[in-house]
C-alpha positions as CSV (number, residue, x, y, z in Angstrom):
1,M,126.0,106.2,116.1
2,V,124.3,104.3,113.2
3,L,120.6,103.6,113.9
4,F,119.4,100.5,112.1
5,R,115.8,101.4,112.5
6,R,116.3,104.8,110.8
7,L,118.1,103.3,107.8
8,L,115.5,100.5,107.6
9,G,112.8,103.1,107.5
10,E,114.5,105.0,104.7
11,V,114.9,101.9,102.7
12,L,111.2,100.9,103.2
13,R,109.9,104.4,102.3
14,S,112.1,104.5,99.2
15,A,110.8,101.1,98.1
16,R,107.2,102.1,98.7
17,M,107.5,105.3,96.8
18,Q,109.3,103.6,93.9
19,R,106.3,101.4,93.6
20,G,104.0,104.4,93.6
21,M,102.2,103.1,96.8
22,T,100.7,105.4,99.4
23,L,100.9,104.6,103.1
24,R,97.2,103.9,103.0
25,E,97.6,101.3,100.2
26,L,100.5,99.6,102.0
27,S,98.6,99.6,105.2
28,A,95.7,97.9,103.7
29,D,97.8,95.4,101.7
30,A,100.0,94.5,104.7
31,R,97.3,94.7,107.3
32,V,99.4,97.0,109.4
33,S,98.2,100.4,110.8
34,L,99.1,103.4,108.7
35,G,100.4,105.2,111.8
36,Y,102.7,102.3,112.7
37,I,104.1,102.1,109.2
38,S,104.7,105.8,109.2
39,E,106.6,105.6,112.5
40,I,108.7,102.7,111.1
41,E,109.5,104.8,108.0
42,R,110.6,107.7,110.2
43,G,112.8,105.5,112.3
44,Q,110.8,106.0,115.4
45,K,109.7,102.3,115.9
46,E,111.4,99.0,115.5
47,A,109.8,96.6,113.0
48,S,109.4,93.0,114.1
49,S,110.5,90.3,111.6
50,E,106.8,89.4,111.1
51,L,105.8,93.0,110.4
52,L,108.8,93.4,108.1
53,A,107.8,90.3,106.2
54,S,104.2,91.6,105.8
55,L,105.4,94.9,104.4
56,C,107.8,93.2,102.0
57,Q,105.1,90.8,100.8
58,A,102.6,93.7,100.3
59,M,105.3,95.5,98.1
60,D,106.3,92.3,96.3
61,L,109.8,92.9,97.6
62,P,112.2,90.2,98.8
63,L,113.2,90.6,102.4
64,S,116.8,89.8,101.4
65,E,116.8,92.9,99.1
66,V,115.6,95.1,101.9
67,L,118.2,93.8,104.3
68,R,121.0,94.1,101.7
69,D,120.0,97.7,101.0
70,V,120.0,98.5,104.8
71,S,123.3,96.7,105.2
72,E,124.9,98.8,102.5
73,A,123.5,102.0,104.1
74,V,124.9,101.0,107.4
75,A,128.3,100.4,105.8
76,V,128.3,103.8,104.2
77,E,127.4,105.5,107.5
78,E,130.1,103.5,109.3
79,L,132.7,104.6,106.8
80,A,131.6,108.2,107.1
81,L,132.0,107.9,110.9
82,G,135.4,106.2,110.6
83,V,134.2,103.0,112.2
84,Q,136.7,100.1,111.7
85,T,135.0,96.9,110.6
86,T,136.3,93.3,110.6
87,P,134.6,90.7,108.4
88,I,132.7,88.4,110.7
89,T,133.8,85.2,108.9
90,A,137.4,86.1,109.1
91,A,137.2,87.0,112.8
92,R,135.4,83.8,113.6
93,S,137.6,81.4,111.7
94,G,140.9,83.2,111.9
95,G,140.7,84.1,108.2
96,D,140.2,80.6,106.9
97,V,136.8,79.5,105.6
98,V,136.1,76.0,106.7
99,A,133.2,73.9,105.3
100,S,131.7,70.8,106.8
101,A,129.4,68.3,105.3
102,A,127.7,67.1,108.5
């Protein structure tokens, strides 16, 4: 089973370390307890959208980049597990993309 929180934690830890930030520095900048960030990075706690936004802002990192990296990690794990995937847009629209200017 693929755990989103574990992969999110790995992506956040990697981003923090690439920036040369300690947990203490990130904690102070994001105004989130050091222990809670540590638990998120280890995949033990779920991050709310507000908390995730605070962490991203403190690291000067677009949320979209974090989510993209997590999505790619999920896809790699699913592939390794042999999970069959169907693109959401094709499944919803029967394969055709329909645009509306409402």
